[in-house]
N, C-alpha and C positions, 0 to 999 in steps of 0.2 A: 465472589468471582467477578461481578460487574465492576466493583471498585478497582480490581487489578487491571481490567481492560481500560477503564477510564484513566487510570494513572499512566498506563502505557501510552494512551492517546495523547495525554498532556505532554509527556516527555518527548514523544515523536514530533508533535507539532512545534515544540520549541526548537528542534533541530532540523525540521523539514526544509526550510530554505537552504541550509547548508548542504543537505543531501541533494537537493534539486540542482544546485550549482555545480556540485562535484561530478555528478553522473553525466555521461555523454548522451546526446540525443539517441533515442531508440534503444537505449541500454537500460536494463533494470539494475537495481542495487546489487543483485547477485551476479551481474555480469553476463547474463544471457539475454538475447534479443527477445522482445515481446511486442509483436505487431498485431493489429486487429484485436486488441484486448485479450490476446491468448494467455497472458500471464494471469490475469484475474479470472478468465474463463477456465483455465486449468485448475486453479485453486477451488473454484466453485464446483467443478466436476469431481474434485477429490473430497467433497463434503464440507468444505469451509463455508461458514455462514457470515453474511455481512452483519456487523454489529453496529456500525455507525459510519457516517460520511460527513466530512467537514470541508468547508471552503477555505483554501489556503491561497490567498491572493486571487488569481484568476483560474486556479486549478482546484479540483476536488481530490481529497485523500480519503480513500475508503479503507476501513479497518475490518479484517476478516479474522475469524477465530474458529478453531476446531480443537476440542479438548484443551490441552495446555499449550497449544501452538497458535501463534498469531502472526498475521502479515499485515502490512500497510501497502496499498497500491495507490500510486499517484497517476492521475490521468494527464498525459502529456498532450493529447488531443482527444477528440471524440472517440477515436478507434484505437488509440495506443495507450498503454499503461506500463508503469514500472512498478514491480512488486519486490518487497524485501521482508525477510523475517525480522520481527522486532523482539524476539525472545530467544 
């Protein structure tokens, strides 16, 4: 299972700059607004666990997982994040 998560992380990191450029500010990959970190906060409250965090340029990307579902959240600023499903 850990290998699957790491593989997904590698694939996402390869395309993360493209995703960051295509998404509008304060919009997540799924198209809903997420301010004050509510996107990641909502996932954490639903039982998702942080698996890893990586630095992507000047921003962090945090990978969360619950059972067979995984999300990646990119911090736009200290209090704003964009999250999207990666599976």
